[in-house]
N, C-alpha and C positions, 0 to 999 in steps of 0.2 A: 461755253463760258469758262474762263480760267480760274474763277473763284475770287474771293475777297482777300485783301490784305488787312488783317485784324491785329491790333496792338493790345497787349496786356501790360499794364504798368502798375507797380506796387511800391509804396513807401510805408514805413512803419507807423507814422503818426500824421495827424491832420496838418501839423505845422511844417512838415517837410515838403520840399519842392520836387515836383515830378518832371520839370522841364528838361533835365539832362538826359533822361531815359529816352532812347530812340530818336532824339532830335537830329542826330547827325546821319541818320540812315538815308535820307533823301527820298524816302518812300512816303507816298500819300496814302494814309490809312483810310479804309472804308468805314471802319468802326474802331473805337478805342474804349477799352474797359480799364478803369483806374480804381484801385483799392488803396485806402489810406489806413491800413491795419497791419498787424503783425503777420508774418508768413509762417508762424509756428504750426499752423494746420490748414486744412482746406476750407474751413468755414469762413469764407470771404464772399460777400455778396456779388461783387463784380467778377470774381473768378468764376463763380457758379453761373452767372449770366453769360460770360464769355464761352464757357463750355457748352451751354445750351445753344448759343448762337452759331458756333463754327460748324461748317458743313464740308463734305468731301470736295476737294479741290481748293479749299481755302489755305492761306498761308498765315500762321500765327507767329507774331514777332514778340519776343521778350528780350529786354535789355540784357539780363544775365540770369544764370541758373538760380541764384539766391533770391531773385525777385519772384520766381515761380514757386519755389518751395525751400524750406529751411530744414527739412529732414529727408533722409534717403527714401523712406517708404513712400511718402507723398510724392516726391520727385519722380520716382520710377513709375508709380501708378498714373501720375498726370501725363508723363510722356507717352505711356502705353495708351491711355484713354484718348489722347489727342491724335496720335498717329493711327490708331485702329479705326478712326473715323475717316481716314484718308486725307487728313490735314497735315501739312508740312509744318514742323515746329522749328523755329530758328532762334538761337540764343546769340545775340549780336556780339556781346563782349568776348565770349569764348570762341566765336566764329564756328559754331557747331550747328548743324542742321540735321533734323531727324525726320525720316519719311516713313518709318515702320519697317524699313529694309533691315534684315539681320546683319549687323556689323559688329563683331565681337570687340574690335579695338575701340570703336566709338562708344559702345556700351561701357567698356572699362573706363574710358575718359569721363563719361557721365557719372559713373559711380564714384570715381575719385573726386571730381569737383563737387558732387553732391555731399560726399563725406566732409569735405572742407567747409561747405556751407553749414552743415549740421554742427560741426565742431565750433565754428565761429559763433553760432547762436548759443551753444553751451557756454562758451567763454564770456559772452555778453551777459548771460544770466548769472554766471558765477560772480563777475565783477559787480553786477548790480546788487546781488545779495550781500557781498562783502562791504560795499559802500553803505548800504542801509544799516547793516550791523554796526559799522564804525560810527555812523551818524547817531544811532541810538545810544551808543556808549557815551557820546559827547552830549547827550541830552537834547539833541535836535528833534524838532517836530517832524514826523514822517507822515505824509498824507495830509489830508485837509484838517484844519484846526477845528476843534469841537465847536458847534454852534451854540451850545449851552454850557455855562460854567457849572462846576459841581454845586455851588450855592443855589443856582437857578434850578438844577435838577432836584435838590433837596426840597426847595420851596414848592416845586410842581408836585412832587410826591405827596407832600403834606396836603396840598390843595385837592389833589385827586382823592386822597384818603378822606377828605371832608365832603366829597361828593361833587366837586366841580367837574364839568365836562372837558374831556381831553381836547376835543375839537376847538373849543373856545380858548383853552390855554395855549394851544399851538398857535392860534391866530394872535393872541395877546403877545406871545414871545417871538412872533414873526419867524416861526419855523414850520416845516411841514409836519403833518400828523405822523408820518413815518419816522422823522427825526425825533419827535417827542416819544413815540413808542420805543424806539431804539434806546434812547436815554433812560427810559424808565425800566428797561429790561434788567432784571436782577443779575444777569450774567455780565453786565457792563460795569 
């Protein structure tokens, strides 16, 4: 048996479309693993399932290097883990294939492209931090709006102090008990 053709696809969030990845390969995949999470680390359920699934003789297809990993350490470790199983790893966008064969030039290319992916992630995070800081300066709401107003929190504190049950108050104000506990926390 020549092994399976396995696809690993990743986008950063659930509202992003995965259709463009590997669509033009013309390959019929025996199995496809799709993550809709950040590639900042290896803690991705479908990546872990893919790594458990692949076997010697399989061919793992990934659209591009940054879809597999966004940092150099993880990228090199994943390439090593996959190829040490006897699996061929192919990055279609970069037109690079890894078999575990020692190829210094190919390793250099991988490291350079991996460094670019890591740099891109760092730039994305920096722009995000700058955008959030600028929005806060302008008084814009960051994150979810509070479910309870400061007046409601003061009223609930008073009622809890008078002996009312937090569970009943959470139900009355239509919030979860955790939201109520968080609002009553003196650090908030």
